[in-house]
Backbone as a chain_set.jsonl record, in Angstrom:
{"seq": "MADHALSKVEFFVVGFDPRDASLTVLNSMGYSASNRSDAVDDAQDAAAAAQARGLPLRYTVVRIAAEDSFPS", "coords": {"N": [[10.277, 16.905, 11.835], [12.327, 16.278, 9.491], [11.456, 17.028, 6.044], [11.148, 14.709, 3.632], [10.851, 12.182, 1.431], [8.589, 10.018, 2.279], [6.924, 11.98, 3.516], [5.237, 12.856, 2.636], [3.239, 10.844, 1.819], [0.429, 9.416, 2.111], [-0.855, 7.294, 2.092], [-0.945, 3.597, 0.988], [-1.286, 0.542, -0.233], [-1.274, -2.322, 1.032], [-0.365, -5.767, 0.357], [-1.276, -8.953, 1.335], [-0.124, -11.936, 1.709], [-1.266, -14.908, 2.559], [-0.168, -17.463, 2.787], [2.56, -17.357, 3.264], [2.493, -15.976, 4.788], [3.708, -12.997, 4.164], [4.173, -9.353, 3.259], [3.609, -7.217, 1.169], [3.828, -4.168, -0.439], [2.037, -2.547, -2.775], [3.171, -2.384, -6.138], [5.369, -0.848, -5.452], [4.894, 1.739, -4.474], [3.571, 4.896, -3.44], [0.416, 6.732, -1.736], [-1.345, 10.39, -2.329], [-3.079, 12.273, -0.295], [-4.815, 13.007, -1.943], [-5.069, 11.397, -3.706], [-6.397, 9.123, -2.766], [-8.586, 7.691, -4.152], [-7.485, 6.852, -5.933], [-5.7, 4.779, -4.922], [-7.323, 3.044, -3.734], [-8.851, 1.67, -5.916], [-6.89, 0.452, -7.27], [-5.91, -1.302, -5.536], [-8.535, -2.628, -5.538], [-8.156, -3.48, -7.973], [-6.326, -5.478, -8.061], [-6.742, -7.323, -6.355], [-8.794, -8.659, -7.161], [-7.397, -9.665, -9.862], [-5.561, -11.208, -8.169], [-7.233, -13.102, -7.649], [-8.742, -14.341, -10.164], [-6.535, -15.406, -10.75], [-6.218, -17.423, -8.996], [-5.336, -17.204, -6.715], [-4.839, -16.121, -3.071], [-4.677, -14.027, -1.956], [-4.639, -10.681, -0.218], [-5.759, -7.827, -0.233], [-5.014, -4.499, 1.134], [-5.967, -0.655, 1.462], [-4.028, 1.077, 3.535], [-3.209, 3.979, 5.711], [-0.751, 5.759, 6.557], [1.276, 7.625, 8.924], [3.752, 9.428, 8.644], [6.066, 9.48, 11.299], [8.826, 9.93, 12.192], [12.018, 10.34, 11.418], [15.053, 8.704, 10.417], [18.481, 8.557, 9.333], [17.836, 11.352, 10.603]], "CA": [[10.733, 15.454, 11.289], [12.272, 17.041, 8.131], [10.845, 16.912, 4.442], [11.47, 13.486, 2.402], [9.816, 11.263, 0.327], [7.772, 9.478, 2.707], [6.118, 12.763, 4.556], [3.886, 13.79, 1.478], [2.973, 9.545, 1.373], [-0.388, 9.276, 3.181], [-1.709, 5.875, 1.895], [-0.418, 2.386, 0.735], [-2.071, -0.399, -0.712], [-0.314, -3.61, 1.141], [-0.528, -7.082, -0.286], [-0.939, -10.074, 2.468], [-0.154, -13.33, 1.223], [-1.586, -15.908, 4.319], [0.569, -18.801, 2.754], [3.546, -17.168, 3.78], [2.385, -14.189, 5.912], [4.423, -11.893, 3.764], [3.309, -8.209, 3.106], [4.056, -6.167, 0.433], [3.132, -2.409, -0.859], [1.582, -2.501, -4.132], [3.551, -1.401, -7.192], [6.411, 0.205, -4.425], [4.611, 3.373, -4.349], [2.38, 5.647, -1.771], [-0.74, 7.781, -2.732], [-0.932, 11.358, -1.41], [-4.371, 12.266, -0.031], [-5.788, 13.26, -3.242], [-5.341, 10.221, -4.943], [-6.75, 7.947, -1.929], [-9.493, 6.783, -4.43], [-6.706, 5.599, -6.692], [-5.172, 3.634, -3.868], [-8.548, 2.046, -3.468], [-9.105, 1.342, -7.434], [-5.241, -0.612, -7.587], [-6.446, -2.735, -4.263], [-9.537, -3.853, -5.658], [-7.584, -4.217, -9.458], [-5.087, -6.151, -7.681], [-7.464, -8.372, -5.438], [-9.732, -9.385, -8.516], [-6.501, -10.161, -10.659], [-5.136, -12.631, -7.811], [-8.391, -14.071, -7.765], [-8.444, -14.695, -11.141], [-5.634, -16.794, -11.028], [-6.653, -18.6, -8.301], [-4.415, -17.0, -5.246], [-5.424, -16.143, -2.115], [-4.018, -12.689, -1.365], [-5.757, -10.114, 0.416], [-4.941, -6.113, -0.379], [-5.877, -3.28, 2.01], [-5.407, 0.387, 1.667], [-3.505, 1.587, 4.551], [-3.152, 5.285, 5.658], [0.533, 6.257, 7.153], [1.827, 8.791, 9.218], [5.14, 9.433, 9.538], [6.118, 10.053, 13.04], [10.258, 10.136, 12.132], [12.769, 9.228, 10.295], [16.775, 8.283, 10.811], [18.839, 9.651, 9.954], [17.298, 12.934, 10.457]], "C": [[11.237, 16.515, 9.346], [11.482, 15.927, 6.843], [11.529, 15.938, 4.054], [10.413, 12.986, 1.808], [8.14, 10.722, 0.923], [6.456, 10.742, 3.272], [5.152, 13.384, 3.722], [2.786, 12.219, 1.21], [1.588, 9.634, 2.337], [-1.318, 8.046, 3.486], [-0.487, 4.994, 1.043], [-1.039, 1.672, 0.654], [-0.95, -1.912, -0.28], [-1.309, -4.362, 0.62], [0.018, -7.979, 0.938], [-0.785, -11.273, 1.595], [-0.483, -14.484, 2.372], [-0.458, -17.079, 4.053], [1.877, -18.439, 3.319], [3.932, -16.136, 5.136], [3.408, -13.434, 5.42], [3.77, -10.776, 3.135], [4.39, -7.569, 2.475], [3.453, -4.966, 0.044], [2.983, -2.837, -2.196], [2.507, -1.644, -5.197], [4.769, -0.475, -6.347], [5.987, 1.662, -4.552], [3.358, 3.817, -3.158], [1.894, 6.64, -3.15], [-0.726, 8.918, -1.867], [-2.601, 11.206, -1.284], [-5.221, 12.455, -1.156], [-5.868, 12.57, -3.643], [-5.733, 9.271, -4.335], [-7.644, 7.229, -2.982], [-8.663, 6.24, -5.717], [-6.265, 4.122, -5.971], [-6.716, 2.428, -3.905], [-8.717, 1.261, -4.77], [-8.097, 0.31, -7.499], [-5.504, -1.396, -6.489], [-7.23, -3.585, -4.75], [-9.114, -4.329, -7.389], [-6.984, -5.058, -8.96], [-5.935, -7.464, -7.002], [-8.188, -9.122, -6.846], [-8.24, -9.967, -9.69], [-6.079, -11.75, -9.556], [-6.178, -13.153, -7.651], [-9.001, -14.73, -8.426], [-7.318, -15.698, -11.583], [-5.168, -17.651, -9.782], [-5.557, -18.193, -6.634], [-4.978, -16.288, -4.189], [-5.112, -14.445, -1.363], [-5.228, -11.737, -1.281], [-5.063, -8.375, 0.109], [-5.707, -5.364, 0.576], [-5.217, -1.873, 1.966], [-5.125, 0.958, 3.234], [-2.769, 3.157, 4.756], [-1.783, 5.121, 6.738], [0.495, 7.383, 7.778], [2.949, 8.706, 9.69], [5.789, 9.94, 10.667], [7.876, 10.542, 12.923], [11.023, 9.474, 11.35], [14.084, 9.587, 10.585], [17.219, 8.053, 9.461], [17.933, 10.897, 9.54], [18.393, 14.124, 9.913]], "O": [[10.571, 17.103, 8.494], [11.149, 14.744, 6.773], [12.74, 16.16, 4.069], [9.255, 13.401, 1.751], [7.032, 10.874, 0.408], [5.273, 10.424, 3.397], [4.385, 14.285, 4.06], [1.744, 12.324, 0.562], [1.845, 9.994, 3.486], [-2.084, 7.772, 4.409], [0.552, 5.466, 0.583], [-1.856, 1.745, 1.572], [-0.111, -2.411, -1.03], [-2.494, -4.102, 0.413], [1.138, -7.936, 1.447], [-1.588, -11.381, 0.668], [0.492, -14.792, 3.058], [0.105, -17.589, 5.022], [2.386, -19.361, 3.956], [4.835, -15.779, 5.892], [4.199, -13.095, 6.301], [2.794, -11.052, 2.438], [5.547, -7.367, 2.844], [2.265, -4.901, 0.357], [3.874, -3.513, -2.712], [2.579, -0.417, -5.129], [4.975, 0.663, -6.77], [6.771, 2.596, -4.718], [2.611, 3.211, -2.389], [2.243, 7.027, -4.266], [-0.235, 8.776, -0.747], [-3.289, 10.381, -1.885], [-6.36, 11.988, -1.176], [-6.889, 12.55, -4.329], [-5.628, 8.224, -4.974], [-7.579, 6.007, -2.843], [-9.101, 5.335, -6.428], [-6.41, 2.941, -6.289], [-6.789, 1.215, -4.102], [-8.715, 0.04, -4.615], [-8.504, -0.808, -7.815], [-5.141, -2.546, -6.733], [-7.111, -4.809, -4.69], [-9.631, -5.293, -7.953], [-7.092, -5.963, -9.787], [-5.567, -8.6, -7.299], [-7.82, -10.208, -7.292], [-8.553, -10.975, -10.323], [-6.205, -12.923, -9.907], [-5.855, -14.301, -7.343], [-9.751, -15.607, -7.997], [-7.284, -16.515, -12.504], [-4.147, -18.317, -9.613], [-5.246, -18.983, -5.742], [-5.926, -15.641, -4.633], [-5.471, -14.053, -0.253], [-6.312, -11.79, -1.862], [-3.9, -8.037, 0.324], [-6.899, -5.573, 0.797], [-4.054, -1.772, 2.356], [-6.062, 1.221, 3.988], [-1.847, 3.481, 4.008], [-1.883, 4.344, 7.688], [-0.253, 8.257, 7.339], [3.304, 8.17, 10.74], [5.949, 11.161, 10.701], [8.196, 11.529, 13.586], [10.867, 8.408, 10.754], [14.315, 10.725, 10.992], [16.555, 7.494, 8.589], [17.493, 11.244, 8.444], [18.026, 15.293, 9.797]]}, "num_chains": 1, "name": "protein.A"}
């Protein structure tokens, strides 16, 4: 697989809204392996902020592994 932006990303914080079953990537960013703790902190902060606003959003730190990319 060619080197590209996602080849260095190992974690995303994915937000889930059960009201419409939508998924989002928090802050449209990925985290490297060395920044995993930042991903966890950001997920916890986002969940606390959503809860404070009465929103039913859930945040999950997801580890990814890019298998291929197109066009290559």
